[in-house]
C-alpha positions in Angstrom: -12.1 99.3 125.2 -9.6 100.7 127.5 -12.1 103.1 129.0 -14.5 100.2 129.8 -12.2 98.1 131.9 -8.9 99.1 133.3 -6.7 96.0 134.2 -3.5 97.8 135.4 -4.5 97.3 139.0 -5.1 93.6 138.5 -7.8 91.3 137.2 -9.3 87.8 137.4 -8.5 85.4 134.5 -10.8 82.5 134.0 -10.3 79.4 131.8 -13.9 78.2 131.8 -14.5 74.9 130.1 -17.4 72.5 129.5 -17.0 70.6 132.8 -14.3 72.5 134.8 -13.1 76.0 135.3 -9.9 77.5 136.7 -9.7 81.1 138.0 -6.6 83.2 138.8 -6.3 86.6 140.5 -3.5 88.4 138.6 -2.0 91.3 140.6 -0.7 94.6 139.2 2.8 93.1 138.7 1.3 90.4 136.4 1.8 87.6 138.9 -0.8 85.0 139.9 -1.6 85.9 143.5 -4.4 83.4 144.1 -6.3 80.7 142.2 -8.8 78.0 142.4 -10.2 75.1 140.3 -13.6 73.4 140.5 -16.1 71.4 138.5 -18.4 74.4 137.8 -18.0 74.2 134.0 -20.6 75.8 131.7 -22.8 72.7 131.7 -23.3 73.0 135.4 -24.6 76.6 135.3 -28.4 76.8 135.0 -30.0 78.9 132.4 -29.6 82.6 133.3 -27.1 81.6 136.0 -23.9 83.1 134.7 -24.1 86.5 136.5 -24.4 84.6 139.8 -21.5 82.3 138.9 -19.4 85.3 138.1 -20.4 86.9 141.4 -19.3 83.8 143.2 -15.8 84.0 141.5 -15.5 87.5 142.8 -16.5 86.5 146.3 -13.5 84.1 146.3 -10.9 86.2 144.5 -12.0 89.8 145.0 -13.9 92.6 143.3 -11.8 92.8 140.1 -12.5 92.9 136.4 -12.8 89.5 134.7 -11.2 88.3 131.5 -12.8 85.0 130.5 -11.7 82.3 128.0 -12.9 78.9 126.8 -16.4 77.5 126.4 -17.9 80.4 128.3 -17.9 82.2 124.9 -19.6 79.3 123.1 -23.3 79.1 122.1 -23.8 77.1 125.3 -22.0 79.7 127.5 -22.8 83.1 128.9 -22.6 85.2 125.7 -21.4 83.8 122.4 -18.1 85.3 121.2 -17.8 84.7 117.4 -14.7 82.9 116.2 -11.8 84.8 114.8 -10.6 83.2 111.6 -7.1 82.1 111.0 -4.5 83.6 110.9 -5.2 84.8 114.4 -2.9 86.4 117.0 -3.4 88.2 120.3 -4.2 91.5 118.5 -7.0 89.9 116.6 -8.4 88.3 119.7 -8.2 91.5 121.7 -10.1 93.4 119.0 -12.9 90.8 119.0 -13.6 90.7 122.7 -17.3 90.4 123.7 -18.5 92.3 126.7 -21.4 90.8 128.7 -21.0 93.7 131.2 -18.8 96.7 131.8 -16.2 94.7 133.8 -16.3 91.4 132.1 -14.9 90.5 128.7 -14.9 87.2 126.8 -12.0 86.2 124.5 -13.3 84.6 121.3 -12.2 81.3 119.9 -10.4 80.7 116.6 -11.8 79.1 113.4 -10.1 77.5 110.4 -11.6 76.8 107.0 -9.4 75.3 104.3 -8.2 72.1 102.5 -11.8 70.9 102.3 -12.5 71.0 106.1 -13.5 73.3 108.9 -12.4 73.4 112.6 -12.8 75.5 115.7 -11.1 75.9 119.1 -11.9 77.8 122.3 -9.4 78.2 125.2 -6.4 76.6 123.5 -5.8 79.7 121.5 -4.8 81.6 124.7 -2.3 79.0 125.6 -0.8 78.7 122.1 -0.4 82.4 121.7 0.9 82.8 125.2 3.6 80.2 124.5 4.6 82.2 121.4 4.5 85.6 123.0 6.8 84.6 125.8 9.2 82.6 123.7 8.4 79.2 125.2 7.8 78.2 121.6 9.0 79.9 118.5 7.0 82.4 116.4 7.0 79.6 113.8 6.1 76.3 115.6 4.2 73.0 115.4 2.2 72.3 118.6 0.3 69.3 119.9 -2.2 70.4 122.5 -3.8 67.2 124.1 -7.0 67.4 126.0 -10.6 66.1 125.4 -10.1 67.2 121.8 -6.4 67.3 120.9 -5.3 70.1 118.6 -2.4 70.0 116.1 -1.6 73.6 115.4 0.8 75.4 113.0 2.0 78.9 114.1 3.5 81.3 111.7 4.9 84.7 112.7 3.4 84.3 116.2 -0.2 83.7 114.9 -2.3 80.6 114.6 -2.1 79.8 110.9 -4.0 76.4 110.7 -5.0 73.6 113.0 -6.8 70.2 113.1 -8.7 68.5 115.9 -8.7 64.8 116.9 -11.3 63.6 119.4 -8.9 61.2 121.2 -9.7 62.2 124.8 -13.4 62.0 124.3 -13.1 58.7 122.5 -11.2 57.2 125.4 -13.8 58.5 127.9 -16.6 57.0 125.8 -14.9 53.7 125.6 -14.2 53.7 129.3 -17.8 54.6 130.3 -20.0 53.1 127.6 -18.3 50.4 125.6 -17.7 46.6 125.7 -14.2 47.6 126.9 -15.5 49.5 129.9 -14.5 46.9 132.5 -11.0 46.7 131.1 -10.3 50.5 131.1 -10.9 51.4 134.8 -7.2 51.3 135.8 -4.5 54.0 135.5 -2.8 54.9 132.2 1.0 55.1 132.2 3.5 55.6 129.4 4.8 52.1 130.1 5.8 49.3 127.7 2.1 48.4 127.1 1.3 52.0 126.1 4.3 52.1 123.8 3.3 48.8 122.2 -0.1 50.2 121.5 1.5 53.3 120.0 3.6 51.2 117.7 0.7 49.0 116.6 -1.4 52.1 115.8 1.5 53.7 113.9 2.3 50.6 111.9 -1.1 49.3 111.0 -3.7 52.1 111.2 -6.7 49.8 111.8 -8.1 51.4 115.0 -11.7 49.9 115.1 -10.3 46.4 114.7 -7.4 47.0 117.1 -9.8 48.2 119.8 -11.9 45.0 119.7 -8.6 43.1 119.8 -8.0 44.5 123.3 -10.9 42.5 124.7 -10.1 39.4 122.6 -6.5 39.4 123.8 -7.5 39.5 127.4 -10.1 36.8 127.0 -7.7 34.5 125.3 -4.8 35.1 127.8 -2.7 36.9 125.2 -2.6 40.1 127.3 -3.1 41.1 130.9 -6.2 43.0 132.1 -3.9 45.3 134.0 -2.2 46.4 130.7 -5.5 47.2 128.9 -5.9 50.9 129.9 -2.4 51.8 128.9 -2.4 49.7 125.8 -5.8 51.1 124.6 -4.6 54.7 125.3 -1.5 53.9 123.3 -3.7 52.7 120.4 -5.7 56.0 120.5 -2.8 58.4 121.0 -0.7 56.5 118.5 -3.5 57.0 115.9 -3.7 60.6 116.9 0.1 61.1 116.4 -0.1 59.3 113.1 -2.7 61.8 112.0 -0.7 64.8 113.3 2.5 63.6 111.6 0.7 63.8 108.2 1.5 67.5 108.4 4.7 67.8 106.3 6.7 69.5 109.0 10.1 68.5 110.3 10.2 70.9 113.3 10.4 69.8 116.9 6.9 69.2 118.3 5.9 71.3 121.3 3.4 69.3 123.5 1.4 71.8 125.5 -1.2 71.1 128.2 -1.6 69.3 131.5 1.5 67.3 132.5 -0.5 64.0 132.9 -1.4 64.3 129.2 1.7 65.8 127.8 3.8 63.0 129.1 1.7 60.4 127.2 1.8 62.3 124.0 5.5 63.0 124.3 6.2 59.3 124.8 4.1 58.5 121.7 5.9 61.1 119.6 9.3 59.6 120.7 8.0 56.2 119.6 7.2 57.8 116.2 10.9 58.9 115.9 10.3 62.6 116.5 11.6 65.0 119.2 9.0 66.5 121.6 9.3 69.3 124.2 6.7 69.4 127.0 5.2 72.8 128.1 2.9 73.5 131.0 -0.5 74.7 129.6 -1.3 76.7 132.7 1.9 78.7 132.4 1.1 79.4 128.8 -2.5 80.3 129.5 -1.4 82.9 132.1 1.1 84.4 129.7 -1.4 84.5 126.9 -4.2 86.1 128.8 -1.8 88.7 130.3 -0.7 89.6 126.8 -4.3 90.1 125.8 -5.0 92.1 128.9 -2.2 94.5 128.0 -4.1 95.3 124.7 -7.4 96.3 126.4 
């Protein structure tokens, strides 16, 4: 692989998701020299349009090799990169790179099969392993990775050992856009008292479908304010998510990794559950992880 794509003089790292992408030009010192983010996720790229989309990235960041992660390697992306089974570390990912061209490589996702269930991730693995490789989290760690599909992940010896997915972000989006609660959920979500109350109710009772309809009923009967509905509903969903995550029999501090606007909500919910969180910036972890993989090519 090293003969195919030399990265020592710098490369472009791309976190390419379903609806958005973020690209970074990494210089020869390993620092991010330039970046951009846009809404050109894989679903916006027409059939056969990925070579043009890659060319457009180079027009913005320079004529460098590309190391791509995320949904770009899915069956809806450019070229499918088969999942690497757990336990998976940076070495396993580097060995399983898929090459659409001589100067482009796609990092595979990670799969888990066990305990009567199956699960997959794409993109989060780079952040998780980057956090472990740089010591931001321990080689043995328990990580909550909020996003459209939140991941609860167990790392052992610096590798992804097992994980589980909860569709919390997507459920909130669906409720906001397509449910009877839609008109109540258009405001901002904050980790305020309404949010914390929703977390506590979800943690104590575990009756989410009934609790969600109660959001509307409470506003209609003047038992709650419309302004509190977005935060309270988010608290119900995230509280249920945390309740699921804490079924893992682990007492370790929980690292919450991702975008700050999401990690602060999950961290607040974890505190309500009586556990200690630490927040980590997902972008910093992604850059650390993809740099580590680049060193192995």
